[in-house]
N, CA, C and O atoms as a GROMACS GRO file, in nm:
protein
  568
    1MET      N    1  27.870   6.728  -0.540
    1MET     CA    2  27.901   6.838  -0.625
    1MET      C    3  28.052   6.857  -0.625
    1MET      O    4  28.113   6.868  -0.519
    2THR      N    5  28.110   6.861  -0.740
    2THR     CA    6  28.256   6.875  -0.749
    2THR      C    7  28.290   7.020  -0.778
    2THR      O    8  28.218   7.093  -0.846
    3ALA      N    9  28.399   7.057  -0.725
    3ALA     CA   10  28.446   7.195  -0.748
    3ALA      C   11  28.506   7.204  -0.888
    3ALA      O   12  28.580   7.116  -0.932
    4ALA      N   13  28.474   7.309  -0.953
    4ALA     CA   14  28.527   7.329  -1.088
    4ALA      C   15  28.674   7.369  -1.078
    4ALA      O   16  28.709   7.465  -1.010
    5HIS      N   17  28.756   7.295  -1.147
    5HIS     CA   18  28.900   7.323  -1.146
    5HIS      C   19  28.934   7.401  -1.272
    5HIS      O   20  28.914   7.354  -1.384
    6THR      N   21  28.984   7.519  -1.252
    6THR     CA   22  29.020   7.601  -1.366
    6THR      C   23  29.171   7.604  -1.378
    6THR      O   24  29.240   7.663  -1.294
    7ALA      N   25  29.221   7.543  -1.479
    7ALA     CA   26  29.365   7.544  -1.503
    7ALA      C   27  29.402   7.674  -1.573
    7ALA      O   28  29.330   7.722  -1.661
    8THR      N   29  29.512   7.729  -1.532
    8THR     CA   30  29.555   7.853  -1.595
    8THR      C   31  29.645   7.818  -1.713
    8THR      O   32  29.764   7.789  -1.698
    9THR      N   33  29.586   7.820  -1.830
    9THR     CA   34  29.663   7.796  -1.951
    9THR      C   35  29.704   7.930  -2.009
    9THR      O   36  29.624   8.024  -2.013
   10PRO      N   37  29.827   7.939  -2.054
   10PRO     CA   38  29.872   8.067  -2.108
   10PRO      C   39  29.801   8.099  -2.239
   10PRO      O   40  29.783   8.013  -2.326
   11THR      N   41  29.760   8.223  -2.251
   11THR     CA   42  29.696   8.268  -2.374
   11THR      C   43  29.804   8.310  -2.473
   11THR      O   44  29.922   8.318  -2.440
   12THR      N   45  29.760   8.336  -2.594
   12THR     CA   46  29.855   8.381  -2.696
   12THR      C   47  29.921   8.511  -2.655
   12THR      O   48  30.039   8.532  -2.681
   13ARG      N   49  29.846   8.598  -2.592
   13ARG     CA   50  29.901   8.726  -2.544
   13ARG      C   51  30.008   8.702  -2.439
   13ARG      O   52  30.111   8.770  -2.440
   14ASP      N   53  29.985   8.607  -2.348
   14ASP     CA   54  30.085   8.577  -2.245
   14ASP      C   55  30.212   8.522  -2.306
   14ASP      O   56  30.322   8.555  -2.262
   15VAL      N   57  30.197   8.438  -2.406
   15VAL     CA   58  30.314   8.381  -2.472
   15VAL      C   59  30.394   8.490  -2.542
   15VAL      O   60  30.517   8.494  -2.531
   16TRP      N   61  30.325   8.579  -2.612
   16TRP     CA   62  30.394   8.691  -2.678
   16TRP      C   63  30.461   8.782  -2.577
   16TRP      O   64  30.573   8.827  -2.600
   17ALA      N   65  30.394   8.809  -2.466
   17ALA     CA   66  30.451   8.897  -2.363
   17ALA      C   67  30.578   8.836  -2.305
   17ALA      O   68  30.678   8.905  -2.286
   18SER      N   69  30.573   8.707  -2.275
   18SER     CA   70  30.692   8.640  -2.223
   18SER      C   71  30.804   8.639  -2.326
   18SER      O   72  30.921   8.658  -2.292
   19GLY      N   73  30.767   8.617  -2.451
   19GLY     CA   74  30.868   8.616  -2.557
   19GLY      C   75  30.932   8.751  -2.577
   19GLY      O   76  31.054   8.760  -2.597
   20LEU      N   77  30.853   8.857  -2.572
   20LEU     CA   78  30.909   8.991  -2.589
   20LEU      C   79  30.997   9.031  -2.470
   20LEU      O   80  31.099   9.098  -2.488
   21THR      N   81  30.958   8.992  -2.351
   21THR     CA   82  31.040   9.021  -2.234
   21THR      C   83  31.173   8.946  -2.244
   21THR      O   84  31.278   9.001  -2.214
   22ALA      N   85  31.167   8.820  -2.284
   22ALA     CA   86  31.290   8.743  -2.302
   22ALA      C   87  31.377   8.805  -2.411
   22ALA      O   88  31.499   8.812  -2.398
   23PHE      N   89  31.314   8.849  -2.520
   23PHE     CA   90  31.387   8.915  -2.628
   23PHE      C   91  31.455   9.041  -2.576
   23PHE      O   92  31.573   9.064  -2.603
   24GLY      N   93  31.381   9.123  -2.503
   24GLY     CA   94  31.438   9.245  -2.447
   24GLY      C   95  31.551   9.217  -2.351
   24GLY      O   96  31.652   9.288  -2.350
   25ALA      N   97  31.537   9.112  -2.269
   25ALA     CA   98  31.641   9.077  -2.172
   25ALA      C   99  31.769   9.033  -2.243
   25ALA      O  100  31.878   9.078  -2.208
   26VAL      N  101  31.755   8.946  -2.341
   26VAL     CA  102  31.873   8.897  -2.413
   26VAL      C  103  31.938   9.009  -2.493
   26VAL      O  104  32.061   9.022  -2.494
   27MET      N  105  31.857   9.090  -2.560
   27MET     CA  106  31.912   9.199  -2.640
   27MET      C  107  31.980   9.304  -2.551
   27MET      O  108  32.084   9.359  -2.590
   28LEU      N  109  31.924   9.332  -2.433
   28LEU     CA  110  31.986   9.429  -2.343
   28LEU      C  111  32.119   9.375  -2.291
   28LEU      O  112  32.217   9.448  -2.284
   29ALA      N  113  32.122   9.247  -2.256
   29ALA     CA  114  32.248   9.188  -2.210
   29ALA      C  115  32.351   9.189  -2.324
   29ALA      O  116  32.469   9.215  -2.300
   30LEU      N  117  32.308   9.161  -2.446
   30LEU     CA  118  32.399   9.164  -2.560
   30LEU      C  119  32.448   9.305  -2.590
   30LEU      O  120  32.566   9.324  -2.617
   31ALA      N  121  32.357   9.403  -2.586
   31ALA     CA  122  32.398   9.542  -2.607
   31ALA      C  123  32.494   9.586  -2.497
   31ALA      O  124  32.590   9.659  -2.524
   32GLY      N  125  32.469   9.542  -2.375
   32GLY     CA  126  32.560   9.573  -2.265
   32GLY      C  127  32.697   9.511  -2.286
   32GLY      O  128  32.799   9.575  -2.260
   33LEU      N  129  32.700   9.387  -2.333
   33LEU     CA  130  32.827   9.320  -2.360
   33LEU      C  131  32.904   9.392  -2.471
   33LEU      O  132  33.025   9.410  -2.461
   34LEU      N  133  32.834   9.432  -2.576
   34LEU     CA  134  32.898   9.506  -2.684
   34LEU      C  135  32.949   9.642  -2.635
   34LEU      O  136  33.055   9.688  -2.677
   35ASP      N  137  32.873   9.706  -2.547
   35ASP     CA  138  32.916   9.833  -2.490
   35ASP      C  139  33.038   9.815  -2.400
   35ASP      O  140  33.126   9.901  -2.396
   36ILE      N  141  33.044   9.704  -2.327
   36ILE     CA  142  33.162   9.674  -2.245
   36ILE      C  143  33.284   9.661  -2.334
   36ILE      O  144  33.390   9.716  -2.304
   37PHE      N  145  33.271   9.587  -2.444
   37PHE     CA  146  33.383   9.571  -2.537
   37PHE      C  147  33.426   9.706  -2.594
   37PHE      O  148  33.545   9.734  -2.608
   38ARG      N  149  33.328   9.788  -2.628
   38ARG     CA  150  33.361   9.921  -2.682
   38ARG      C  151  33.433  10.005  -2.578
   38ARG      O  152  33.528  10.076  -2.610
   39GLY      N  153  33.389   9.997  -2.455
   39GLY     CA  154  33.455  10.071  -2.348
   39GLY      C  155  33.598  10.025  -2.327
   39GLY      O  156  33.688  10.107  -2.308
   40ILE      N  157  33.620   9.893  -2.330
   40ILE     CA  158  33.754   9.839  -2.314
   40ILE      C  159  33.843   9.884  -2.430
   40ILE      O  160  33.959   9.920  -2.410
   41MET      N  161  33.788   9.883  -2.552
   41MET     CA  162  33.865   9.928  -2.668
   41MET      C  163  33.905  10.074  -2.652
   41MET      O  164  34.019  10.110  -2.682
   42ALA      N  165  33.815  10.158  -2.607
   42ALA     CA  166  33.844  10.300  -2.594
   42ALA      C  167  33.943  10.328  -2.482
   42ALA      O  168  34.025  10.420  -2.493
   43ILE      N  169  33.938  10.249  -2.375
   43ILE     CA  170  34.030  10.269  -2.264
   43ILE      C  171  34.169  10.217  -2.300
   43ILE      O  172  34.270  10.283  -2.274
   44ALA      N  173  34.175  10.098  -2.360
   44ALA     CA  174  34.304  10.033  -2.388
   44ALA      C  175  34.370  10.084  -2.515
   44ALA      O  176  34.489  10.116  -2.514
   45HIS      N  177  34.294  10.093  -2.624
   45HIS     CA  178  34.350  10.130  -2.755
   45HIS      C  179  34.261  10.234  -2.820
   45HIS      O  180  34.178  10.198  -2.904
   46ASP      N  181  34.275  10.359  -2.785
   46ASP     CA  182  34.187  10.458  -2.844
   46ASP      C  183  34.229  10.498  -2.986
   46ASP      O  184  34.168  10.587  -3.045
   47ASP      N  185  34.333  10.434  -3.042
   47ASP     CA  186  34.371  10.465  -3.179
   47ASP      C  187  34.288  10.388  -3.282
   47ASP      O  188  34.303  10.411  -3.402
   48VAL      N  189  34.198  10.298  -3.237
   48VAL     CA  190  34.109  10.230  -3.331
   48VAL      C  191  33.989  10.318  -3.368
   48VAL      O  192  33.915  10.286  -3.461
   49PHE      N  193  33.972  10.426  -3.298
   49PHE     CA  194  33.860  10.516  -3.323
   49PHE      C  195  33.901  10.627  -3.419
   49PHE      O  196  34.019  10.662  -3.428
   50LEU      N  197  33.804  10.680  -3.490
   50LEU     CA  198  33.828  10.792  -3.579
   50LEU      C  199  33.847  10.919  -3.498
   50LEU      O  200  33.787  10.936  -3.392
   51THR      N  201  33.930  11.007  -3.548
   51THR     CA  202  33.943  11.138  -3.485
   51THR      C  203  33.875  11.241  -3.574
   51THR      O  204  33.910  11.256  -3.691
   52THR      N  205  33.780  11.309  -3.520
   52THR     CA  206  33.702  11.406  -3.594
   52THR      C  207  33.730  11.545  -3.539
   52THR      O  208  33.716  11.570  -3.420
   53ARG      N  209  33.770  11.632  -3.626
   53ARG     CA  210  33.795  11.769  -3.582
   53ARG      C  211  33.664  11.847  -3.585
   53ARG      O  212  33.573  11.815  -3.660
   54ASN      N  213  33.658  11.948  -3.502
   54ASN     CA  214  33.544  12.040  -3.497
   54ASN      C  215  33.412  11.970  -3.468
   54ASN      O  216  33.308  12.011  -3.520
   55TYR      N  217  33.414  11.866  -3.387
   55TYR     CA  218  33.291  11.798  -3.346
   55TYR      C  219  33.241  11.865  -3.219
   55TYR      O  220  33.317  11.885  -3.124
   56VAL      N  221  33.115  11.898  -3.217
   56VAL     CA  222  33.057  11.974  -3.105
   56VAL      C  223  33.071  11.896  -2.974
   56VAL      O  224  33.104  11.955  -2.871
   57PHE      N  225  33.046  11.766  -2.976
   57PHE     CA  226  33.049  11.684  -2.855
   57PHE      C  227  33.182  11.611  -2.843
   57PHE      O  228  33.185  11.492  -2.809
   58ARG      N  229  33.291  11.679  -2.869
   58ARG     CA  230  33.422  11.617  -2.864
   58ARG      C  231  33.466  11.600  -2.718
   58ARG      O  232  33.474  11.696  -2.642
   59PHE      N  233  33.494  11.473  -2.682
   59PHE     CA  234  33.540  11.439  -2.549
   59PHE      C  235  33.663  11.351  -2.561
   59PHE      O  236  33.695  11.301  -2.669
   60ASP      N  237  33.731  11.332  -2.451
   60ASP     CA  238  33.844  11.241  -2.446
   60ASP      C  239  33.793  11.098  -2.468
   60ASP      O  240  33.694  11.058  -2.407
   61LEU      N  241  33.859  11.022  -2.554
   61LEU     CA  242  33.812  10.887  -2.586
   61LEU      C  243  33.821  10.794  -2.466
   61LEU      O  244  33.741  10.702  -2.454
   62THR      N  245  33.917  10.816  -2.378
   62THR     CA  246  33.923  10.734  -2.258
   62THR      C  247  33.802  10.761  -2.169
   62THR      O  248  33.748  10.669  -2.108
   63GLY      N  249  33.760  10.886  -2.162
   63GLY     CA  250  33.637  10.919  -2.088
   63GLY      C  251  33.515  10.851  -2.148
   63GLY      O  252  33.431  10.798  -2.075
   64TRP      N  253  33.505  10.853  -2.282
   64TRP     CA  254  33.395  10.782  -2.349
   64TRP      C  255  33.402  10.632  -2.320
   64TRP      O  256  33.299  10.566  -2.304
   65GLY      N  257  33.524  10.580  -2.312
   65GLY     CA  258  33.540  10.438  -2.282
   65GLY      C  259  33.482  10.402  -2.147
   65GLY      O  260  33.415  10.300  -2.133
   66TRP      N  261  33.508  10.486  -2.047
   66TRP     CA  262  33.452  10.460  -1.914
   66TRP      C  263  33.300  10.473  -1.912
   66TRP      O  264  33.232  10.396  -1.844
   67VAL      N  265  33.248  10.569  -1.987
   67VAL     CA  266  33.102  10.584  -1.996
   67VAL      C  267  33.040  10.458  -2.055
   67VAL      O  268  32.943  10.405  -2.001
   68HIS      N  269  33.096  10.409  -2.164
   68HIS     CA  270  33.041  10.290  -2.229
   68HIS      C  271  33.061  10.166  -2.142
   68HIS      O  272  32.974  10.078  -2.139
   69LEU      N  273  33.173  10.158  -2.074
   69LEU     CA  274  33.198  10.043  -1.986
   69LEU      C  275  33.096  10.036  -1.873
   69LEU      O  276  33.041   9.930  -1.845
   70VAL      N  277  33.071  10.149  -1.809
   70VAL     CA  278  32.974  10.151  -1.698
   70VAL      C  279  32.833  10.122  -1.748
   70VAL      O  280  32.760  10.044  -1.687
   71LEU      N  281  32.794  10.184  -1.861
   71LEU     CA  282  32.662  10.157  -1.917
   71LEU      C  283  32.647  10.010  -1.955
   71LEU      O  284  32.541   9.951  -1.936
   72GLY      N  285  32.754   9.951  -2.007
   72GLY     CA  286  32.750   9.811  -2.046
   72GLY      C  287  32.732   9.718  -1.927
   72GLY      O  288  32.653   9.623  -1.933
   73VAL      N  289  32.805   9.744  -1.820
   73VAL     CA  290  32.794   9.659  -1.701
   73VAL      C  291  32.654   9.669  -1.642
   73VAL      O  292  32.594   9.568  -1.606
   74VAL      N  293  32.602   9.790  -1.632
   74VAL     CA  294  32.466   9.808  -1.578
   74VAL      C  295  32.364   9.741  -1.670
   74VAL      O  296  32.268   9.681  -1.621
   75ALA      N  297  32.383   9.750  -1.801
   75ALA     CA  298  32.289   9.688  -1.895
   75ALA      C  299  32.288   9.537  -1.881
   75ALA      O  300  32.182   9.475  -1.889
   76VAL      N  301  32.404   9.475  -1.860
   76VAL     CA  302  32.408   9.330  -1.841
   76VAL      C  303  32.336   9.290  -1.713
   76VAL      O  304  32.260   9.193  -1.711
   77VAL      N  305  32.358   9.365  -1.605
   77VAL     CA  306  32.292   9.335  -1.477
   77VAL      C  307  32.140   9.349  -1.491
   77VAL      O  308  32.065   9.264  -1.443
   78VAL      N  309  32.096   9.456  -1.555
   78VAL     CA  310  31.952   9.477  -1.574
   78VAL      C  311  31.894   9.371  -1.668
   78VAL      O  312  31.781   9.326  -1.647
   79GLY      N  313  31.969   9.331  -1.769
   79GLY     CA  314  31.924   9.224  -1.858
   79GLY      C  315  31.901   9.094  -1.784
   79GLY      O  316  31.805   9.022  -1.812
   80LEU      N  317  31.989   9.062  -1.689
   80LEU     CA  318  31.970   8.943  -1.607
   80LEU      C  319  31.848   8.958  -1.516
   80LEU      O  320  31.776   8.862  -1.490
   81GLY      N  321  31.825   9.080  -1.466
   81GLY     CA  322  31.706   9.106  -1.384
   81GLY      C  323  31.578   9.092  -1.465
   81GLY      O  324  31.474   9.054  -1.412
   82LEU      N  325  31.586   9.123  -1.594
   82LEU     CA  326  31.469   9.108  -1.680
   82LEU      C  327  31.428   8.963  -1.698
   82LEU      O  328  31.311   8.934  -1.723
   83LEU      N  329  31.523   8.872  -1.687
   83LEU     CA  330  31.488   8.730  -1.698
   83LEU      C  331  31.400   8.684  -1.583
   83LEU      O  332  31.329   8.584  -1.596
   84LYS      N  333  31.403   8.755  -1.470
   84LYS     CA  334  31.312   8.727  -1.359
   84LYS      C  335  31.185   8.811  -1.366
   84LYS      O  336  31.101   8.806  -1.277
   85VAL      N  337  31.172   8.889  -1.473
   85VAL     CA  338  31.056   8.976  -1.500
   85VAL      C  339  31.029   9.067  -1.380
   85VAL      O  340  30.915   9.081  -1.335
   86ALA      N  341  31.134   9.128  -1.332
   86ALA     CA  342  31.120   9.225  -1.223
   86ALA      C  343  31.075   9.359  -1.280
   86ALA      O  344  31.126   9.404  -1.383
   87THR      N  345  30.980   9.422  -1.215
   87THR     CA  346  30.928   9.550  -1.262
   87THR      C  347  31.038   9.655  -1.264
   87THR      O  348  31.046   9.735  -1.358
   88TRP      N  349  31.124   9.657  -1.161
   88TRP     CA  350  31.234   9.752  -1.159
   88TRP      C  351  31.325   9.732  -1.280
   88TRP      O  352  31.379   9.829  -1.334
   89ALA      N  353  31.342   9.607  -1.323
   89ALA     CA  354  31.431   9.579  -1.434
   89ALA      C  355  31.373   9.631  -1.566
   89ALA      O  356  31.448   9.677  -1.652
   90ARG      N  357  31.241   9.623  -1.581
   90ARG     CA  358  31.180   9.676  -1.704
   90ARG      C  359  31.197   9.827  -1.712
   90ARG      O  360  31.232   9.880  -1.817
   91ALA      N  361  31.173   9.894  -1.601
   91ALA     CA  362  31.189  10.040  -1.600
   91ALA      C  363  31.336  10.078  -1.620
   91ALA      O  364  31.366  10.168  -1.698
   92CYS      N  365  31.425  10.011  -1.549
   92CYS     CA  366  31.568  10.040  -1.564
   92CYS      C  367  31.618  10.002  -1.704
   92CYS      O  368  31.707  10.068  -1.757
   93GLY      N  369  31.561   9.897  -1.763
   93GLY     CA  370  31.600   9.857  -1.897
   93GLY      C  371  31.570   9.964  -1.999
   93GLY      O  372  31.651   9.990  -2.088
   94VAL      N  373  31.455  10.026  -1.988
   94VAL     CA  374  31.419  10.135  -2.079
   94VAL      C  375  31.513  10.254  -2.059
   94VAL      O  376  31.557  10.316  -2.156
   95VAL      N  377  31.543  10.286  -1.933
   95VAL     CA  378  31.632  10.399  -1.904
   95VAL      C  379  31.773  10.371  -1.955
   95VAL      O  380  31.834  10.457  -2.019
   96ILE      N  381  31.826  10.252  -1.928
   96ILE     CA  382  31.962  10.217  -1.972
   96ILE      C  383  31.969  10.212  -2.124
   96ILE      O  384  32.066  10.262  -2.182
   97ALA      N  385  31.869  10.154  -2.189
   97ALA     CA  386  31.869  10.151  -2.336
   97ALA      C  387  31.864  10.292  -2.393
   97ALA      O  388  31.927  10.320  -2.494
   98SER      N  389  31.790  10.381  -2.328
   98SER     CA  390  31.786  10.520  -2.372
   98SER      C  391  31.922  10.588  -2.355
   98SER      O  392  31.966  10.663  -2.442
   99LEU      N  393  31.988  10.561  -2.243
   99LEU     CA  394  32.121  10.618  -2.220
   99LEU      C  395  32.224  10.562  -2.319
   99LEU      O  396  32.314  10.634  -2.362
  100ILE      N  397  32.209  10.435  -2.355
  100ILE     CA  398  32.298  10.376  -2.455
  100ILE      C  399  32.276  10.444  -2.590
  100ILE      O  400  32.373  10.470  -2.663
  101ILE      N  401  32.151  10.473  -2.624
  101ILE     CA  402  32.124  10.544  -2.749
  101ILE      C  403  32.189  10.682  -2.747
  101ILE      O  404  32.254  10.721  -2.844
  102ILE      N  405  32.173  10.755  -2.638
  102ILE     CA  406  32.231  10.890  -2.628
  102ILE      C  407  32.384  10.884  -2.635
  102ILE      O  408  32.446  10.962  -2.707
  103ALA      N  409  32.444  10.791  -2.560
  103ALA     CA  410  32.591  10.781  -2.560
  103ALA      C  411  32.643  10.743  -2.698
  103ALA      O  412  32.746  10.795  -2.741
  104ASN      N  413  32.573  10.655  -2.768
  104ASN     CA  414  32.619  10.615  -2.901
  104ASN      C  415  32.594  10.724  -3.004
  104ASN      O  416  32.670  10.737  -3.100
  105PHE      N  417  32.490  10.802  -2.986
  105PHE     CA  418  32.468  10.915  -3.075
  105PHE      C  419  32.578  11.019  -3.058
  105PHE      O  420  32.630  11.072  -3.156
  106LEU      N  421  32.613  11.047  -2.933
  106LEU     CA  422  32.716  11.147  -2.907
  106LEU      C  423  32.854  11.102  -2.952
  106LEU      O  424  32.939  11.185  -2.985
  107SER      N  425  32.878  10.972  -2.954
  107SER     CA  426  33.008  10.923  -2.999
  107SER      C  427  33.003  10.866  -3.141
  107SER      O  428  33.091  10.789  -3.180
  108LEU      N  429  32.902  10.903  -3.216
  108LEU     CA  430  32.884  10.854  -3.353
  108LEU      C  431  33.004  10.880  -3.445
  108LEU      O  432  33.041  10.790  -3.520
  109PRO      N  433  33.065  10.997  -3.444
  109PRO     CA  434  33.177  11.020  -3.535
  109PRO      C  435  33.302  10.937  -3.503
  109PRO      O  436  33.387  10.918  -3.590
  110TYR      N  437  33.315  10.887  -3.380
  110TYR     CA  438  33.434  10.813  -3.342
  110TYR      C  439  33.431  10.668  -3.391
  110TYR      O  440  33.536  10.613  -3.423
  111TYR      N  441  33.315  10.607  -3.396
  111TYR     CA  442  33.301  10.468  -3.439
  111TYR      C  443  33.160  10.453  -3.497
  111TYR      O  444  33.072  10.400  -3.430
  112PRO      N  445  33.137  10.498  -3.621
  112PRO     CA  446  33.001  10.515  -3.674
  112PRO      C  447  32.920  10.386  -3.689
  112PRO      O  448  32.805  10.382  -3.646
  113ILE      N  449  32.976  10.282  -3.747
  113ILE     CA  450  32.898  10.159  -3.771
  113ILE      C  451  32.857  10.096  -3.639
  113ILE      O  452  32.741  10.056  -3.622
  114TRP      N  453  32.950  10.086  -3.547
  114TRP     CA  454  32.923  10.027  -3.415
  114TRP      C  455  32.814  10.106  -3.344
  114TRP      O  456  32.725  10.048  -3.281
  115SER      N  457  32.821  10.238  -3.353
  115SER     CA  458  32.722  10.324  -3.288
  115SER      C  459  32.583  10.302  -3.347
  115SER      O  460  32.484  10.294  -3.274
  116ILE      N  461  32.575  10.293  -3.478
  116ILE     CA  462  32.445  10.273  -3.543
  116ILE      C  463  32.386  10.138  -3.505
  116ILE      O  464  32.265  10.128  -3.481
  117VAL      N  465  32.469  10.034  -3.499
  117VAL     CA  466  32.420   9.901  -3.459
  117VAL      C  467  32.365   9.904  -3.317
  117VAL      O  468  32.258   9.850  -3.292
  118LEU      N  469  32.437   9.968  -3.224
  118LEU     CA  470  32.390   9.973  -3.086
  118LEU      C  471  32.268  10.063  -3.069
  118LEU      O  472  32.185  10.038  -2.982
  119ILE      N  473  32.256  10.166  -3.151
  119ILE     CA  474  32.135  10.248  -3.147
  119ILE      C  475  32.015  10.165  -3.192
  119ILE      O  476  31.908  10.172  -3.131
  120ALA      N  477  32.032  10.087  -3.298
  120ALA     CA  478  31.922  10.000  -3.345
  120ALA      C  479  31.888   9.894  -3.242
  120ALA      O  480  31.770   9.869  -3.216
  121PHE      N  481  31.989   9.830  -3.181
  121PHE     CA  482  31.964   9.731  -3.075
  121PHE      C  483  31.884   9.793  -2.962
  121PHE      O  484  31.785   9.736  -2.915
  122SER      N  485  31.926   9.910  -2.919
  122SER     CA  486  31.862   9.975  -2.805
  122SER      C  487  31.719  10.016  -2.837
  122SER      O  488  31.632  10.011  -2.750
  123ALA      N  489  31.693  10.057  -2.962
  123ALA     CA  490  31.556  10.091  -3.001
  123ALA      C  491  31.467   9.967  -2.995
  123ALA      O  492  31.352   9.976  -2.950
  124LEU      N  493  31.517   9.853  -3.039
  124LEU     CA  494  31.440   9.728  -3.029
  124LEU      C  495  31.415   9.689  -2.883
  124LEU      O  496  31.308   9.639  -2.849
  125ILE      N  497  31.513   9.712  -2.799
  125ILE     CA  498  31.497   9.681  -2.657
  125ILE      C  499  31.387   9.766  -2.595
  125ILE      O  500  31.301   9.715  -2.524
  126ILE      N  501  31.390   9.895  -2.622
  126ILE     CA  502  31.287   9.984  -2.568
  126ILE      C  503  31.150   9.941  -2.617
  126ILE      O  504  31.055   9.938  -2.539
  127TRP      N  505  31.138   9.909  -2.744
  127TRP     CA  506  31.009   9.863  -2.797
  127TRP      C  507  30.963   9.736  -2.726
  127TRP      O  508  30.847   9.727  -2.685
  128ALA      N  509  31.052   9.639  -2.712
  128ALA     CA  510  31.015   9.511  -2.650
  128ALA      C  511  30.974   9.529  -2.504
  128ALA      O  512  30.882   9.461  -2.457
  129LEU      N  513  31.038   9.618  -2.434
  129LEU     CA  514  31.007   9.636  -2.292
  129LEU      C  515  30.884   9.723  -2.270
  129LEU      O  516  30.818   9.711  -2.166
  130CYS      N  517  30.852   9.810  -2.364
  130CYS     CA  518  30.737   9.898  -2.346
  130CYS      C  519  30.607   9.836  -2.395
  130CYS      O  520  30.500   9.878  -2.350
  131VAL      N  521  30.611   9.740  -2.484
  131VAL     CA  522  30.490   9.684  -2.540
  131VAL      C  523  30.428   9.577  -2.450
  131VAL      O  524  30.311   9.542  -2.467
  132VAL      N  525  30.504   9.525  -2.354
  132VAL     CA  526  30.458   9.418  -2.267
  132VAL      C  527  30.388   9.476  -2.146
  132VAL      O  528  30.439   9.568  -2.082
  133ARG      N  529  30.270   9.422  -2.115
  133ARG     CA  530  30.200   9.464  -1.993
  133ARG      C  531  30.250   9.381  -1.876
  133ARG      O  532  30.278   9.262  -1.891
  134GLU      N  533  30.259   9.444  -1.760
  134GLU     CA  534  30.316   9.378  -1.642
  134GLU      C  535  30.234   9.257  -1.598
  134GLU      O  536  30.291   9.155  -1.561
  135GLU      N  537  30.103   9.268  -1.601
  135GLU     CA  538  30.021   9.159  -1.549
  135GLU      C  539  30.018   9.038  -1.641
  135GLU      O  540  29.968   8.933  -1.601
  136SER      N  541  30.069   9.051  -1.763
  136SER     CA  542  30.064   8.938  -1.855
  136SER      C  543  30.194   8.860  -1.861
  136SER      O  544  30.211   8.778  -1.952
  137THR      N  545  30.286   8.882  -1.766
  137THR     CA  546  30.412   8.809  -1.767
  137THR      C  547  30.432   8.740  -1.634
  137THR      O  548  30.388   8.786  -1.530
  138SER      N  549  30.499   8.629  -1.642
  138SER     CA  550  30.545   8.560  -1.521
  138SER      C  551  30.694   8.540  -1.535
  138SER      O  552  30.750   8.573  -1.640
  139SER      N  553  30.759   8.488  -1.436
  139SER     CA  554  30.903   8.474  -1.438
  139SER      C  555  30.947   8.385  -1.553
  139SER      O  556  30.891   8.278  -1.574
  140LEU      N  557  31.046   8.429  -1.626
  140LEU     CA  558  31.098   8.351  -1.738
  140LEU      C  559  31.190   8.240  -1.694
  140LEU      O  560  31.218   8.149  -1.771
  141LEU      N  561  31.238   8.246  -1.571
  141LEU     CA  562  31.331   8.145  -1.521
  141LEU      C  563  31.263   8.037  -1.440
  141LEU      O  564  31.330   7.946  -1.392
  142ASP      N  565  31.132   8.043  -1.424
  142ASP     CA  566  31.061   7.941  -1.345
  142ASP      C  567  31.049   7.812  -1.421
  142ASP      O  568  30.993   7.715  -1.370
   0.00000   0.00000   0.00000
């Protein structure tokens, strides 16, 4: 009597889950990189930004630059963690993408097109990370 060998072949759901996690990881790293660039621009040359009078959330642009720089660095690190499909990285990815949305909303009048692009990126990241079930993914770097 031979033992039945069951090979674990990935199902369509597993393939989609891995693809969405990879998408979320790459998009989060890209959003983080764009946020790093925005932070550097605000710290080094804050004259490229619009100046809006009477804005409720008016802050110093250098301060906004540091906020975006720190969020960007953390987003890149979490994006790399997502490539290993770490549970902490998925949870942190959703939190960081949410913070990127909030920071870009609050700084919308200073650089409107860039803010809208990063808000859209971050919304896609949150969707990609929330739709995947943990048990249906394995490491993307294996």
